[in-house]
C-alpha positions, 0 to 999 in steps of 0.5 A: 814101544817102538822108536820114531826113528824106527818108524815110517809114515804107514806105520805111525799112521795106520789108522790113517790109511786104508788097506786099499791105499797101503800097497802101491803097484810098483814102479817098472820102468827100470830104464826111466828109473835108472837115466833119471838118477843118472842127470839126477845125480849129474844134476845136483852135483853141479847144480851146488857149485853155483847154487852154494852162492845163491843160497849162501846170499839169502842165508845173510839177507834172512839173518838180517831181516829176522834172527834165528837160523837161515835153514831149517830140516824139517822131516817129510813122507819119501818114496813109500812111506819112508820120512827124512830130513828136508833141507830149506832156506827160512821163509817165515819168521821163528814164530811161525807155528807158536800156535801149532803146524799150519798149512800154509795160505796164498799171501800168508802173514808168516812170510817174511819180506825175503821169504816171499821173494825166495818162495815165488822164485823157489830159492829157498828150495835150492839147498833141497839139492844135497837131499836130491844127491843122496837120494831122499829125493827126486829132481822131480816129483809131488812135493814131500809133505809132512806126515801130518799133513799127509794123515790129514788130506788122506783122510779127507782125499782118501787116495792122497797117499798115492803121491807116495808112489815115486819120489817126491821133487824139487818141482814137478807138474803139480808144483809149476801148475799151481804153486805154494797155494793149490789145494790138495785135491789140485795136488793130489790130481796134478801129481797123479797125472805126472805118476801115470804119464812118467817119462823123460820127456814130461821131466824135461819139460816140467825142468823148462818150466821151472826155469822160466818160473825161478828167473820171472816167478811166473807160471805158478799162483 
């Protein structure tokens, strides 16, 4: 039997993905991908300096409000089904999944007071600058999902795995237009729009909208 660490999403959940959606058309915009990777490395290196202060401040506030670690690592599905550990500031109580994994709802009662603020302003995502730096994630792309939810949504919405054609992102077209409570179908439609219209101009537009959301909390549900 293969170890979990040796598996990717398509190997572990092969029964949930039809042959039609198992093999992707490769993104051929090599110049775009090259320049995008360059500015992502620079952005994450520079951004981690001021972000570290914000992260430490809210890590302290999280510890004050609820017991347990301020950070958590969680397995997510990345490019072409590769698994990786995403880093986040904890926005829910320690017993948030005592009854098993659950898709986050709008006005989810599991979210703490500090968690509500950091989710609204996207501060809980800042530690993922490290994921970007080491290449697990992109600055802009579809939101990374957990393997079980990716399999579940793909059974309900065939083609949901098309989101895995590009690296998952810290922010993205779906994130700025839907926020945390967007439905899986809406998420897929928004992510496919981004994937089918990849450009540095669209990336810049998403980045500027993200900055507005971070400072005002507006622009996303």
